[in-house]
C-alpha positions in Angstrom: 20.0 13.2 33.6 19.1 16.3 30.8 18.4 19.9 32.4 15.0 20.2 33.7 13.1 21.8 30.7 15.2 20.7 28.2 13.2 19.6 25.1 14.6 16.2 22.5 13.9 16.4 18.9 11.9 13.1 18.6 11.7 11.0 15.2 10.2 8.5 13.1 12.4 7.0 10.8 11.0 7.1 7.2 12.6 4.7 4.8 13.1 6.5 1.2 14.5 5.8 -2.0 15.3 7.9 -5.5 14.7 4.4 -7.4 11.2 5.1 -7.5 11.7 7.2 -10.4 12.3 4.8 -12.7 8.9 4.1 -13.2 7.7 6.9 -14.8 5.4 5.6 -17.6 4.5 8.5 -20.0 0.5 7.3 -20.2 -1.7 4.7 -19.1 -5.4 4.0 -19.9 -8.0 4.5 -16.9 -11.3 3.8 -17.5 -10.9 4.1 -21.3 -9.3 7.3 -21.8 -5.8 7.9 -22.4 -4.1 9.5 -18.8 -1.0 11.2 -19.5 1.1 12.6 -17.3 0.0 9.5 -15.4 -1.6 9.9 -11.9 0.7 7.6 -9.9 4.1 9.5 -10.7 7.4 10.4 -9.5 5.9 13.6 -8.5 3.5 12.2 -5.5 6.9 11.2 -3.3 8.4 14.2 -4.1 5.1 16.0 -2.4 4.8 13.5 0.3 8.5 14.3 1.3 7.8 18.1 1.4 5.6 17.2 4.4 8.7 15.2 6.2 11.7 16.4 8.4 14.4 15.4 5.9 16.3 14.3 9.1 14.2 11.4 9.4 14.9 10.3 5.6 17.2 6.9 5.4 17.9 4.7 2.7 16.7 1.0 2.3 18.8 -2.2 2.8 18.5 -4.5 0.2 16.7 -7.9 0.8 17.0 -11.6 -0.7 13.7 -12.8 -2.6 12.6 -15.1 -0.1 10.4 -12.6 1.7 8.4 -12.2 -1.7 8.7 -15.4 -2.5 6.4 -16.1 0.8 3.3 -13.8 -0.9 3.7 -14.0 -4.8 3.9 -16.6 -7.6 7.4 -17.3 -8.4 6.3 -17.2 -12.3 4.5 -13.5 -11.5 8.3 -12.5 -10.2 10.2 -13.9 -13.4 7.3 -12.0 -15.6 7.7 -8.7 -13.8 11.8 -9.1 -13.7 11.8 -9.8 -17.8 9.0 -9.7 -19.3 8.8 -5.8 -20.5 12.4 -7.0 -22.5 10.9 -10.2 -24.4 7.5 -7.9 -25.1 10.1 -4.9 -26.8 12.2 -7.8 -28.3 8.3 -8.6 -29.7 8.4 -5.5 -31.1 6.1 -4.4 -28.1 6.0 -0.4 -27.9 7.2 1.5 -25.3 4.8 1.3 -22.5 3.6 -2.2 -22.0 -0.5 -2.5 -21.4 -2.5 -5.4 -21.9 -4.8 -5.7 -24.1 -6.5 -9.3 -23.7 -7.2 -10.8 -20.2 -8.0 -14.2 -19.4 -11.5 -14.9 -17.8 -12.3 -17.5 -15.4 -15.7 -17.8 -17.6 -13.6 -19.4 -20.0 -14.8 -23.1 -20.4 -11.0 -24.5 -20.5 -9.9 -21.9 -17.8 -7.5 -20.0 -19.4 -3.7 -21.4 -20.2 -0.8 -19.6 -20.3 0.4 -18.4 -23.7 3.9 -18.5 -25.1 3.3 -15.2 -26.8 5.3 -12.0 -24.7 2.8 -9.9 -26.5 0.1 -11.7 -24.4 1.7 -12.7 -21.2 1.1 -9.4 -19.5 -3.3 -10.0 -19.6 -2.1 -13.5 -17.4 -0.6 -11.4 -14.8 -2.5 -8.0 -14.8 -6.2 -7.4 -14.5 -6.6 -4.2 -16.1 -5.4 -1.2 -18.3 -4.1 1.6 -15.7 -0.8 -0.1 -14.8 1.2 0.6 -17.3 5.1 -1.4 -17.2 8.4 0.6 -18.4 12.1 -0.4 -18.8 12.4 0.7 -15.7 9.4 -0.6 -13.5 10.6 -4.2 -11.9 13.9 -2.2 -10.4 11.2 0.5 -9.1 8.9 -2.0 -8.0 11.7 -4.3 -6.5 13.3 -1.3 -4.4 9.8 -0.2 -3.2 10.1 -4.0 -1.1 13.2 -3.1 0.3 12.1 0.0 1.9 9.3 -1.9 3.2 11.3 -4.5 4.6 13.6 -2.4 5.8 11.2 0.2 7.7 9.7 -3.4 8.9 13.1 -4.0 10.3 13.2 -1.0 12.2 10.1 -2.0 13.8 11.1 -6.0 14.7 14.2 -4.2 16.2 12.0 -2.4 18.6 11.0 1.2 17.1 8.0 2.1 18.0 7.1 3.6 14.8 8.4 3.2 11.2 7.2 4.6 7.7 8.1 2.9 4.7 7.8 5.7 1.3 7.3 3.4 -1.1 6.3 3.8 -4.7 4.4 2.2 -6.9 1.8 1.7 -4.4 1.3 -2.2 -3.6 -2.7 -3.3 -2.1 -4.3 -4.1 -5.1 -1.4 -6.8 -5.9 -2.9 -10.2 -5.1 -0.5 -13.5 -5.3 -0.5 -13.8 -9.0 -2.0 -10.6 -10.4 -1.2 -6.8 -10.2 -3.5 -4.0 -11.6 -4.5 -0.8 -9.9 -1.2 1.2 -10.0 0.2 -2.3 -8.0 3.0 -4.5 -8.9 4.2 -6.3 -6.1 2.4 -6.1 -2.3 4.7 -4.1 0.0 2.5 -4.6 2.9 1.5 -8.5 2.1 5.1 -8.6 2.1 6.3 -7.0 5.1 3.5 -8.1 7.5 3.8 -11.7 6.5 7.7 -11.3 7.8 6.5 -9.5 10.6 4.9 -12.5 11.9 7.6 -14.4 12.8 7.7 -11.9 16.2 3.7 -12.6 16.3 0.0 -11.3 14.7 -0.1 -8.6 12.7 -2.6 -6.6 12.0 -3.2 -4.5 8.7 -5.4 -1.7 8.3 -5.9 -0.3 5.4 -7.1 3.4 4.8 -6.2 4.0 1.3 -9.9 5.3 -0.3 -9.9 1.7 -2.8 -10.4 -1.8 -1.2 -6.8 -3.6 -1.2 -8.1 -6.7 -2.6 -4.6 -7.8 -3.2 -3.9 -7.8 0.5 -7.5 -9.9 1.4 -6.7 -12.1 -1.2 -2.9 -13.0 0.2 -4.6 -13.0 4.0 -7.9 -14.9 3.1 -7.1 -18.1 4.6 -4.4 -17.0 7.5 -5.6 -16.5 11.0 -1.8 -15.1 12.6 -2.9 -12.0 10.1 -6.1 -9.7 10.4 -6.9 -7.5 7.4 -9.6 -4.6 8.1 -10.0 -2.1 5.5 -12.0 1.3 5.7 -12.8 2.1 1.9 -15.0 3.6 -0.6 -18.4 1.5 -1.6 -17.2 -0.8 -4.0 -20.4 -0.4 -6.5 -19.3 2.9 -6.7 -15.9 2.8 -6.3 -12.5 0.7 -8.1 -11.8 -2.3 -7.6 -15.6 -2.6 -8.2 -15.5 -6.7 -7.3 -14.2 -6.7 -4.2 -14.9 -4.7 -0.6 -18.2 -5.7 0.4 -18.7 -6.1 4.0 -20.2 -9.8 3.7 -16.4 -10.7 2.7 -14.8 -12.6 6.4 -12.4 -14.4 5.0 -12.4 -18.7 5.1 -11.1 -21.7 6.7 -8.5 -20.6 9.5 -8.8 -17.0 8.3 -12.6 -16.8 8.9 -13.7 -13.6 10.5 -9.9 -12.2 10.2 -10.9 -10.1 7.5 -12.6 -6.6 8.2 -14.5 -4.8 5.4 -15.9 -1.3 6.3 -17.3 0.0 2.9 -18.1 3.9 3.5 -20.9 5.8 1.4 -19.8 8.8 -1.3 -18.8 12.1 0.2 -18.0 10.4 3.5 -16.4 13.4 5.4 -14.4 13.8 8.8 -17.1 12.7 11.6 -18.7 9.8 9.9 -15.4 8.5 8.9 -14.1 8.4 12.4 -17.2 7.0 13.5 -16.4 4.2 11.3 -13.1 3.6 12.0 -14.0 2.8 15.8 -15.3 -0.4 14.0 -11.8 -1.3 13.0 -10.1 -0.3 16.3 -12.3 -2.3 18.2 -11.5 -5.6 15.8 -7.5 -4.7 16.1 -8.0 -4.4 19.9 -9.9 -7.7 19.9 -7.2 -9.5 17.6 -4.2 -8.3 20.3 -1.8 -7.9 18.1 1.7 -7.4 18.2 2.7 -5.3 15.3 -0.5 -3.2 13.1 0.3 -2.2 10.0 -1.0 0.6 8.1 -2.0 1.1 4.4 -1.9 4.5 4.4 -3.3 6.2 1.3 -4.2 10.0 1.1 -6.6 9.1 -1.4 -9.5 9.7 0.9 -8.9 13.4 0.9 -11.2 16.0 -0.2 -9.8 17.0 -2.7 -8.6 13.5 -4.4 -9.6 13.0 -8.3 -9.5 9.2 -8.2 -11.7 9.2 -4.5 -15.0 9.4 -3.7 -14.5 10.6 0.6 -14.2 13.7 1.9 -11.9 13.9 4.5 -10.4 17.5 5.5 -6.6 17.8 6.8 -7.8 18.2 10.3 -9.8 14.6 9.4 -6.0 12.7 8.7 -4.5 14.4 11.9 -7.3 12.8 14.0 -7.3 10.0 11.9 -3.3 9.5 13.0 -4.1 10.6 16.1 -6.4 7.7 16.9 -4.3 5.1 15.0 -1.1 6.4 17.3 -2.9 5.6 20.4 -3.7 2.2 20.2 -0.1 1.9 21.8 1.0 -0.4 19.2 4.1 -0.8 17.3 3.4 0.2 14.0 4.1 0.6 10.4 3.2 2.6 7.8 3.6 1.8 4.2 2.4 4.3 1.4 -0.6 3.5 -0.7 -2.3 6.0 -2.7 -2.5 9.8 -3.1 -3.3 12.1 -6.1 -3.8 15.2 -5.0 -0.3 15.9 -5.4 -0.3 19.8 -4.3 -2.0 18.8 -1.0 -0.1 15.2 -0.1 3.0 17.3 1.9 0.2 18.5 4.3 -1.7 15.1 4.5 1.0 13.6 5.6 2.7 15.8 7.7 -0.2 15.9 9.6 -1.2 12.6 9.9 2.4 11.2 10.8 2.8 13.6 13.6 1.4 11.7 16.2 3.4 9.1 15.4 6.5 11.6 15.8 5.1 12.6 18.9 4.2 8.9 20.4 8.3 7.9 20.0 9.0 9.8 23.0 13.2 11.2 23.9 15.8 9.0 23.7 16.3 6.7 26.4 17.9 8.2 29.6 16.8 11.7 28.8 
C-alpha cells in the first residue's frame, strides 16, 4: 500500500505516429475554390499533441490487412496503394484529384475504366480529398494507430486514444471522400466486435456517412451520430433522422441532426438522446469518432461548442463507464485544437485511476 495521501499519475495511452506527415497536399478543391494550405494538414496533429501529456504517447504496432478487408473493398485498397503511381505514369499532375465521377443515374450504372486518369472518380466522390505520393502510407499508418489503440482496449485498458490522421468516417466500404481515405473507426469497431457488441458515437460536426454505411445492416454495432443538419452542411446527402438501418441493423443507426449555431446547452441535451440509445444497446465497448470541428471557432463547422462544452462532453461520455476507444476525426481551428483536446480527454485520464495495488 502507498503512504496515505500519496497521489498517483493517471494515464490515458495515446497512440500516434509521424507517418501522417507524408500526406501533405499542396492544395484541394473545396466548394469550387482552390484551398491552399489545405484544411486537413499535418499541423493539426501538432496542435492536438500540444494539449496532451507527451508521456502518454506511444507508437503503433504494425497489423496485417485482414481488419481492412473486413470493412473495405480489396480493389479500393489496391487503388489507394497503387493508383497514384499509375496516375503519375499516365502524366497526371502531382496532386491527384478526380474531375469525372461515376453516377448511379447512368442507365448502365457506370463501368470501371482502364484509364489511370479516370479511375480516381470511381472510388472518390468529391474534389476535396487530394492524394499525393505519401498519402497511402500515411492513411495505412493511421489504421495501425487505430488498431493498436483498439488492442489496448481489448487487452483490458479502460480507455485509449488513437491520434489518427487523415480522418476516416466519410470513407465507406467502396468509396472515400471528405478528407477520409480509410475508415479507422469502422475498422477498429469491427475488430472489437470479437469481444462483444460495440457502440460507435460520432461527435464530428459532419455526419459519418461512411461509418453508417459500413454498419447499416449490422445488428452488432450501434452507430449514433450528433452532427450539423445535412440540409446545411457536408456531406449533405446523408445523416437525416429517418435513416435507421436495414435488415438485422434496423434500429441500430441513430442520427441526431443539429441546427446551425447549436451551442453547449442544446448540444448536451441532444447528447442525452445518444447516451440513452447507447445504454439501451448495452455495448461491451464504446468507440468515439472524436471531431473537434463542432467548435465555435471552426471554419468548416456550423455549430458553436465552447471549450467548456467539450469538457462537459468528455465528462458525460467518460461517465458512461464503458471501455472507450477515442479515434481522431476532424477539427480545423488549429490554434484551438490543443486546448479542446486537453479539455475533452481530462475526464478519461481521471477515470483510468491509480495503478492496481496502490
